[in-house]
C-alpha positions in Angstrom: 0.0 0.0 0.0 1.6 3.3 -1.1 -0.8 6.1 -0.1 0.4 9.7 -0.6 1.2 11.5 2.7 2.0 15.1 3.6 2.4 17.2 6.8 0.7 20.6 6.6 0.1 23.6 8.8 -2.6 26.2 9.2 -2.2 29.5 11.1 -5.0 30.0 13.7 -5.9 33.0 15.8 -5.8 33.3 19.5 -5.5 36.1 22.1 -1.7 35.8 22.2 -1.1 36.5 18.6 -1.8 33.2 16.9 -0.5 29.7 16.7 0.2 27.0 14.0 -1.8 23.8 14.0 -0.4 20.8 12.1 -2.5 18.4 10.0 -1.5 15.2 8.4 -3.0 14.4 5.0 -3.4 10.9 3.4 -4.6 10.2 -0.1 -5.6 12.4 -3.0 -4.9 16.0 -2.2 -7.5 17.1 -4.8 -10.3 14.8 -3.7 -13.6 16.4 -2.9 -14.4 13.8 -0.3 -12.7 14.7 3.0 -12.6 12.6 6.1 -11.3 14.4 9.2 -10.0 12.1 12.0 -9.6 13.9 15.3 -7.7 12.3 18.2 -8.2 12.0 22.0 -7.1 14.3 24.8 -3.4 13.4 25.1 -2.8 11.8 21.7 -2.0 13.2 18.2 -3.0 12.8 14.5 -0.7 9.9 13.6 -2.9 7.7 15.7 -5.0 7.3 12.6 -2.2 6.2 10.2 -3.7 2.7 9.8 -7.3 3.9 9.4 -6.4 6.6 7.0 -4.4 4.3 4.7 -7.1 1.7 4.9 -9.8 4.2 3.9 -7.7 5.5 1.0 -7.0 2.1 -0.3 -10.6 0.9 -0.1 -11.8 4.1 -1.9 -9.3 3.4 -4.7 -10.5 -0.2 -4.9 -14.1 1.2 -5.4 -12.9 3.6 -8.1 -13.2 6.7 -5.9 -10.7 9.2 -4.4 -10.6 10.3 -0.8 -8.6 12.7 1.3 -8.1 11.8 5.0 -7.0 14.7 7.2 -5.7 14.1 10.7 -5.0 17.2 12.8 -2.6 17.5 15.7 -4.8 19.5 18.1 -2.9 22.5 19.4 -0.5 21.6 22.1 0.1 18.1 20.7 2.3 16.5 18.1 3.7 18.9 15.5 1.4 21.8 16.5 2.5 24.8 18.6 2.0 25.1 22.3 -0.3 27.9 23.5 1.0 30.8 25.6 -2.3 30.7 27.6 -3.1 27.1 28.7 -6.8 28.1 29.2 -7.0 27.9 25.4 -6.8 24.1 25.7 -10.6 23.7 25.6 -13.0 22.3 23.0 -14.5 25.7 21.8 -11.1 26.9 20.8 -10.2 23.6 19.2 -13.4 23.9 17.1 -12.2 27.3 15.9 -8.9 25.8 14.8 -10.7 23.1 12.9 -12.8 25.6 11.1 -9.6 27.4 10.0 -8.1 24.2 8.8 -11.2 23.2 6.8 -11.3 26.7 5.2 -7.7 26.2 4.1 -8.3 22.7 2.8 -11.4 24.0 0.9 -9.3 26.7 -0.7 -6.7 24.2 -1.9 -9.4 21.9 -3.4 -13.1 22.4 -2.9 -14.8 20.0 -0.4 -18.1 18.5 -1.5 -18.4 15.7 1.1 -17.2 16.1 4.7 -17.1 13.2 7.2 -15.9 13.4 10.8 -14.3 10.6 12.8 -13.6 11.6 16.4 -12.1 9.6 19.3 -12.9 10.8 22.8 -12.0 14.6 22.8 -12.0 14.5 18.9 -15.6 13.2 19.1 -16.6 16.1 21.3 -15.1 18.5 18.7 -17.1 16.7 16.0 -20.3 16.8 18.1 -20.0 20.6 18.2 -19.2 20.9 14.5 -22.1 18.7 13.5 -24.6 19.9 16.1 -24.1 23.7 16.1 -25.9 25.4 13.2 -24.4 28.4 11.6 -20.8 27.4 11.8 -18.8 28.6 8.7 -18.2 25.1 7.3 -17.4 24.6 3.6 -20.2 22.0 3.5 -22.2 20.4 6.3 -20.9 17.2 7.9 -22.3 14.2 5.9 -21.5 11.4 8.3 -20.3 11.4 11.9 -18.4 8.7 13.8 -18.1 9.1 17.6 -15.5 6.8 19.0 -16.2 6.0 22.7 -17.6 9.4 23.7 -21.0 11.0 24.1 -22.7 14.0 25.8 -22.4 12.3 29.3 -18.9 11.5 30.4 -18.4 9.3 33.5 -16.7 11.3 36.3 -14.5 8.3 37.4 -13.0 8.3 33.9 -12.1 12.0 34.2 -10.5 11.3 37.6 -8.5 8.4 36.1 -7.2 10.4 33.2 -6.3 13.2 35.6 -3.9 10.9 37.4 -1.5 10.8 34.5 -2.3 13.8 32.2 0.4 16.4 32.2 3.2 14.1 33.4 5.4 14.3 30.3 8.2 12.1 31.8 11.6 11.3 30.5 12.4 8.0 28.8 15.7 6.5 27.7 14.2 4.8 24.7 11.1 4.4 22.6 10.5 1.0 24.2 10.6 2.5 27.7 8.2 5.2 26.6 5.9 2.6 25.0 5.9 0.5 28.2 5.0 3.6 30.2 2.1 4.5 27.9 0.9 0.9 27.9 0.6 1.1 31.6 -2.0 3.9 31.4 -3.6 2.7 28.2 -5.0 -0.7 29.0 -8.4 0.4 27.7 -7.0 0.6 24.2 -7.4 -3.2 24.0 -5.0 -5.8 22.7 -2.3 -4.9 20.2 0.8 -6.7 18.9 4.2 -5.5 20.1 4.8 -3.9 16.6 1.4 -2.2 16.6 1.9 -0.7 20.1 5.5 0.5 19.2 4.2 2.2 16.1 1.4 3.9 18.0 4.0 5.1 20.5 6.5 6.3 18.0 4.8 9.5 17.2 3.9 10.2 20.9 7.5 11.1 21.9 10.1 13.6 20.8 13.7 14.3 21.9 14.0 15.9 25.3 15.4 19.4 24.9 19.1 19.8 26.0 19.4 16.0 26.7 22.9 14.7 26.4 21.8 11.1 26.2 19.0 11.2 23.6 16.2 11.0 26.1 12.6 11.3 25.0 9.6 13.0 26.4 5.9 12.8 25.6 5.0 15.1 22.6 2.3 17.2 24.3 2.4 20.4 26.3 2.0 19.4 30.0 -0.2 22.5 30.4 -3.1 20.8 28.6 -3.8 19.3 32.0 -4.5 22.7 33.6 -8.0 23.4 32.3 -8.8 19.7 32.6 -7.9 19.6 36.3 -10.0 22.6 37.0 -13.1 20.7 36.1 -15.4 19.7 38.9 -18.0 17.0 39.0 -20.8 19.6 39.3 -19.5 21.7 36.3 -19.1 18.5 34.3 -22.8 17.6 34.9 -23.9 21.1 34.0 -21.9 20.9 30.7 -23.7 17.7 29.8 -27.0 19.5 29.2 -25.4 21.7 26.6 -23.7 18.7 24.9 -27.0 16.8 24.8 -28.6 19.8 23.1 -25.9 19.7 20.5 -26.3 16.0 20.1 -30.1 16.3 19.7 -29.5 18.9 16.9 -27.4 16.5 14.8 -29.4 15.4 11.8 -26.8 13.3 9.9 -26.1 9.5 10.0 -24.1 8.8 13.1 -22.1 5.8 14.1 -21.3 5.3 17.8 -18.3 3.0 18.6 -17.9 1.8 22.2 -15.3 -0.3 23.9 -17.5 -2.8 25.8 -15.4 -2.2 29.0 -15.3 1.6 28.6 -15.3 3.6 31.8 -15.9 6.9 30.0 -19.0 6.1 27.8 -21.5 4.2 29.9 -24.0 1.6 28.5 -26.8 3.8 29.5 -25.4 6.9 27.7 -24.7 4.8 24.6 -28.3 3.4 24.6 -29.7 6.9 25.0 -27.6 8.0 22.0 -29.3 5.3 19.9 -32.8 6.6 20.9 -32.5 10.4 20.5 -30.9 13.0 18.3 -29.5 11.3 15.2 -30.3 7.9 16.7 -26.8 6.6 16.3 -26.0 3.1 15.2 -24.0 1.4 18.0 -21.2 -1.0 17.5 -19.4 -2.4 20.6 -16.0 -4.1 20.7 -15.4 -6.8 23.3 -12.2 -6.8 25.3 -11.7 -3.1 24.7 -12.2 -0.1 27.1 -11.6 3.5 26.4 -10.9 3.9 23.6 -10.8 1.7 20.5 -7.7 2.6 18.4 -9.3 1.8 15.1 -6.4 -0.5 14.2 -8.1 -4.0 14.7 -9.7 -5.4 11.5 -13.2 -5.4 13.0 -12.9 -1.7 14.1 -11.5 -0.7 10.6 -14.4 -2.5 9.0 -17.0 -0.8 11.1 -15.7 2.7 10.1 -15.1 1.9 6.5 -18.4 0.3 5.9 -20.2 3.3 7.4 -18.2 6.0 5.5 -17.6 4.3 2.1 
């Protein structure tokens, strides 16, 4: 499989003078069918390498073209870090995505726009698909929410808070991969090679290190607004998220790790009964969140989008 890849940047505005957001592109740069894949809280866009290449190849096999765009949300991966860490919140991420989509649309007009969002990336997609009047090139055609919904279980937020922002220092990629595996059991089973590849883009050389040490790629300050959340404020925010979800009027696929501690069975069931009445697919032996690498996970997404 030899799918075209490029790293791109878009300049986004903020109160401190602006920042650059990176986005990874797979497939035909001129395709009018764009699929955006948005990652989770402490991850980055290269998490979707396997899914992106699979979608591109399947589109080619069907005689179509497709462009898969995987942003590094600001503060992660190849994107800038913000001067004001309170900008690490979903409304600001949505503004960055609108800037990216406008740039992509200028390069080659978008006629079909799909969104695949894991965890935080799903919340961004929920806003983009559920808030009318946003300056999108075209409305979202299909939405995939990967292990996230309007109601988020508080115990999962507490669990994530125990490790978020601890960038660490690692002597090797393997040591970093082992450390990430310890807090990522919910991702489900992966081969050693798969996990190493998932980990490769999660680290970068530690500045001023004499021994080639590595650290996690993200700005530790992304934890600051996250850790200011309270259980009461989280419950209040859920009403607004449900209103956005109920406003979504496009086909929606909800993926859930059967052992997820973030998306409860009750919330998933409610999501199949209201709003877009999402189709639910669950994966046994997986918690929060499916990585969309296993063949059954790839199949669920590709069959829905293609």
